[in-house]
N, C-alpha and C positions, 0 to 999 in steps of 0.2 A: 699255257701259259706264257709269255715272257715280260718282264719289264724291265726298265731303265730309268736314269744309269744306275751302273754296279752298286757304285756309292755317291753320297752326297756330301761334302765339305762348306763348310762355312769359313774361310780363310778371313782374319782381320775383324771380328766382330765385333761392334761398339755395343758397350752397356748402354741397355734403354733403345737399341736398334730393331728395327724389325726388316726381315730378310726373305726373297721369295726364291723358290727352285721348282722345275717343272718336273712332275712325273709320267710317265708312260706307261698305259699296260693294253697288250695283247691277248686275244684268246683264239689260238688257231682252230675251236673246233666250229662244227657249222653253225651253229647257233649262239647269237651273244650270249655273256653271262655277268653274272650283277659279282663284283668284288667290294669287301669293306678294308676299308685304311685305319689302320691303329698304330697309335707311335706310343713306343715304350724305350724302358731304359733312364739313365738320370733327367734328359733333358724333355722326358715324353711329356710336360707340363709345358714347354716352352713351345711344342708345335703343335699346328692344326692345319687343317687342309681346308680350301678354300676355291671354288671354282677359276678357272683359268680366264673367263671372259668378264669377272665380276668377282672380285675381291672380297666385296661384303657379303657373297653368300657362302655361308658353310658349304663343305661337299665331303660326307665321310663316305660314302660308296661310287663307282664308276661303273660304266655299263662298256665294255669290250668288246667286239667282235674281231673277223679277220680283218686284215686290209691295215691301215693307218693306224696307229696308235690312240686310244682314247686317254686326254688330258686330264691332269688335275696340279693343280698350285700345293706345293708345301712351304708355309709360313711357317719363320721361324721368328719370334720375339726375344728378345733377350733381354730378364731382367736388369733392373736399375741397379740393384745391389749385387748383379755377378762377378765376383773375381776374377781376377786373369787366370786363364788356364785353358786347358782343352776339355772338353765334354763330347760324351758319347751319347747315342741311342741308336734305334732301330724304326723303321719303317716297315710295317708287317702287313701284307697286301693279301688277301684270304677271300677264297670263293666262296659262293652260296654251295650249298650241297646240291650235290651230282648224284641222282637216282639212275640205276640202272635203266635202261630203254626195254629191254626182251622181256617177253612175258614168260611169267611163271619165276621169276629169280625173287631174290631177295627181296623186302623192303627197305634194305640199308642204304645208305648213301656217303659221300665222301667229298670230302676239302681237299682243294688245292690251295697251296700259299707258296711267298717267297717273299724274302727279307732286303733290305737296303740299308747295309750301317751307316748311319751320320755323324760326323762328326762336327763340331762348332771352336773355332780359336777365338777366345775372347781376349782382347788385347787392352781395351781399353784406350785405346789410341784413335781419333778420327782421321781417317786418310779419306781427302778428295781427288780423284783422278780420273781420268776417261777420255774419250777422243771422239772429234767430230768424224763420224765415217764416209758421210756423202752428203752432197745438198744440190739439189734437180728441181728444176722447175721447168712446163713447156715452152719450146723453142718459139713459139708464137702465140699471141693471144688476140680476141677481137676485142674491140675497144667497148666499154661495157661491162667486160667479163673480170673477175678477181683473180689477179697474178699469184698463184699458188705456189709457195716455196715449200719443200720438202725436204728436211734434215733428219738424218739417221745418225745417232749418239749410242755411247756405249758407256756403263756406268762400271769402273773398274774398283771404285774405293769400294768402302763399307757404312756409308753414309746414303739415306735416300735424298735427292737432290731434285729442286726444280730447274729444269737448264733456264739459263736466259740469254733466249736468241735476238741478237741485234741485227735486221735487217735495215737499209739503207739503199735506196734505187736513187739513181742520176741518169740526167739524158745532158748530154752536151754540155757538162760540166756544171750543170743545175742540179740541186738535190730536190728531187719529186717527192721523195716518200721517206721517213728516218723514224723507228721506232725500236723499243727494247720488248719483245715481248714474253710472257713466262710459260714456261711449255708443261705439260702435265708429269706430275712426280713420276721419276725412275729410279727403280728399285736398283740396289748393287747387286751385280751376276746374276740378272735376269736374262742379258742377250740385248742386241740391239734394238732400239726401238725408234719409231719413224713418226717423226712430229710435223704437224701444218703450221704454218704460218702465212698469215695472207695478205695483200696489200687491196683491198676490197673497192677501193673506191677510186676506177679507170675511166669512167664515163666520160671525164672532162681531160684524160692525158692525152696530149698530143701524140699522133700516130711518129713510128719511127723505131728505133733500137734504142734500150735501154740498158744501162750496167749495175747490177746486183752483188752486193757484196753482204753475206752471211758473217756473222764472227757469233759463237759459242762459249758462255763460259758457267762453270757450276761454282756458287756461291765467291764469284768473282775472281777463281780460278780459269782463264782462260784455256780450253781445250780443242782450239781448230777455228779455222775460216775457209770460205770458197768464195769465187768472182764469177758468177754468171751474164749470161747477156741473153734479152729477151726483146723480142718484137712484139711491137702493138700494129693491127694491122684494121683495117676497115671491116666493118661488121659485114657476115655474110661472106667473108673471104675464105673462109675454113670448110673443109668438107663433114657436113654430117651423114653418118650411117651407122648402121647398126644390124644386128644379126637377133633374132630371135631364135634362141639355142634349143629352147625345150620347154616343154608343160606336164607338170607331173603333178601326180595325187599325192598329198602329205598326208593324209588321214583315212580311216576307214569310215565311210558316210555310211548313214543309215536314214532313213524316212522319218521324218519330224528335227532332224538335227541339220547341220552344215557340212560342207565339203572345202576341205583348205587346198586351192589350188597354187602350186608354185610355177611363176615364170623367171626365166635364165634368160636375161639381158649382157649382148655383148656389143660394147662399143667399138668398132671397126672406123672412126672415122677421126677427124683433125682437134676436134675440140670437143668438150666437156658438154654433155648433154641430161637431161630429165627425163630419159623413156618412160612412155605409160604403155602398160598392154590396155590393148581394145579388143573385147572380144562378143560373140553370140552364143548363146545358151540355146541348147536344143534339146526337147525331151519328145523322146518318141519320134523322132522326125520333126517337131514342130516348136516354131524360134518361140521361146518364154521369156527372153529377159537380155538384155544387153550387161555385158560385164566390164568395169573400167578399175584399173588398178591407180594406187597413190604413184605419185612421178618420184624418182628415186634418182640421186645425184650419182652419175656414173663417169669417170672420166675416161680420156681417149685411151684405146686400149686395155680397159679393164672391162669387168662383168661387175651386174647385180642381180640381184633375184628377190622377186617382189612377190608377196604372198595376198591372195584374194579368197575371200569368203563368201558361200556360196550356198544360200538357204536350199532345203531340200524338202518341201512339203508332199510332196508326192513319190513314188516310186516310178521306174520306168527306167528305159536305156537313155544315158544324157550324151551329150556331144558339145562341146566345147572348141569354136573356131575363131581365132583370132591373129592380130598381127601386133608389133609394137611402133610406136610413134617416137622417133628418136629426133624429136625437136622439127616436124616435117618431112624426113626421111620416113617411109615405110615401110617395114620388112616384109618377108615372104611370110606367106602366111601357116599356120601351125593347126594340128587338132588333138583334143584329148579325149577320148569316150572312156565312159566307165558307167556301169549299170549298179542300180540302186534297189534292192530286194521290195515287194511287197510283204508287208504283215500276214499272218493268217488270216486274220478276224476283217482285213479292209477288202481282201478277195470275196467276190459272189459264190466261188464254188463251194468252200466249206459251208455256208451256208445252206447253199441250195443243197447239198449232202444231209445238214440237219434236218431241213424242210421234208426230206424223202423220208426218212426215218420216223419222223413224227408222223407223218400221212398212215406209212405203211401201222403203225401202232394203233393210230385212233380207226384204219379200214379194218382191222383184226378185232377189234372192240365191236364195232358195227354188226360186223358178221356174227360176233356171240351173241350179242343183245337181239339178235332176229329169230333166234331158235326157239318153239315155243315151249313152256316149260311141261315135263313130265314126258316129253318126246323118248327120253330115254328110257323111263320106266316102261313102253310100250312098243317092244321092238317088233318088226313085220312077224308073221305067221311062218312066214315060208320064203324062199327066194323069190323074187321079184314081187313080193308082195306089197301093197301099199300101206302103211300105218292108218292113213287115215279111213279106207275101205276098211278095213276089220274092226274100229271103233264102230263105225257105221253098221255093219252086219250086227255086231253085239249088243248095239242097242236095241234094233228093230225085229228081235224073233224073242218075243214073250210067251 
């Protein structure tokens, strides 16, 4: 296994503050492994583990495998009564029990683990600092489409902040749009964050070139500004184009359950689109249903994944053929095939075997019941003699 970083440091932490760091785990074994995360030391009660994607979801285990590391977030919450000073703790990452794989070996197992030292420096002094790393927008947009402006910021202070993003759009010396947005909360020390602010009312905007000024501040402290140029062009000017990169089965379907199919869509055009997967589902070569995904916003040059749920009331060989519609541009077709097994109780062959066994048993009973009572008590007199004839002779000899 491998873990990173080798140590975690929270400098200039504020009493009552909350801070996040990312922990990565790699398992180099052929099969995925489950790892338990625990905190120890003086600040064990300050530490908790949450999902990287949703900080409201606790996560005490992580499943790791070969390839990119599996991520979990360490959340540090400093008590409001903590005194200034440096505090220490440890993040312990331990595997589940590994049992021997060879036959005839003992039933004992082992665990592997690693530690990440943690240090937090509580100063009690609020530090507000950061930087505007980048600001960007599409160079051209069609009239009626939103002007999406992306800013990349970093928080190098010790206080979580909501950035104030001031966007001003001007054309030929006239201000067309002027608004201050409040961005999502940015925790200190978590790396660059990408934020989006939109001018969404461009349906009545005159065609031409616009100047965009972006300025970002943390709690009134400016951290940077950028100037952009965007051109508004007539509807239909920009090319719609895309690729259906692949179809994959995301679960192990069974009869009576559903299959989850994921389609990967890549926008290779010049404008954002909302592509839709459209397909036809076959079972044993017979068309049984149409499959359509929900549209998903995909910016120019970006990819998106859509999921579709397909009911499987019967077993058989399934094939899904389909294309992606990128706002009128139809991609090349792709196919996905998968087999769904038939339960033994729904197949006629096992039941025919059961019926054959039952009939054979009934035939044996019938044959035995047709033998005359007492036949075994009067064996034939000699080889080839008939028992019926022997009884007749004995009766006719007074």
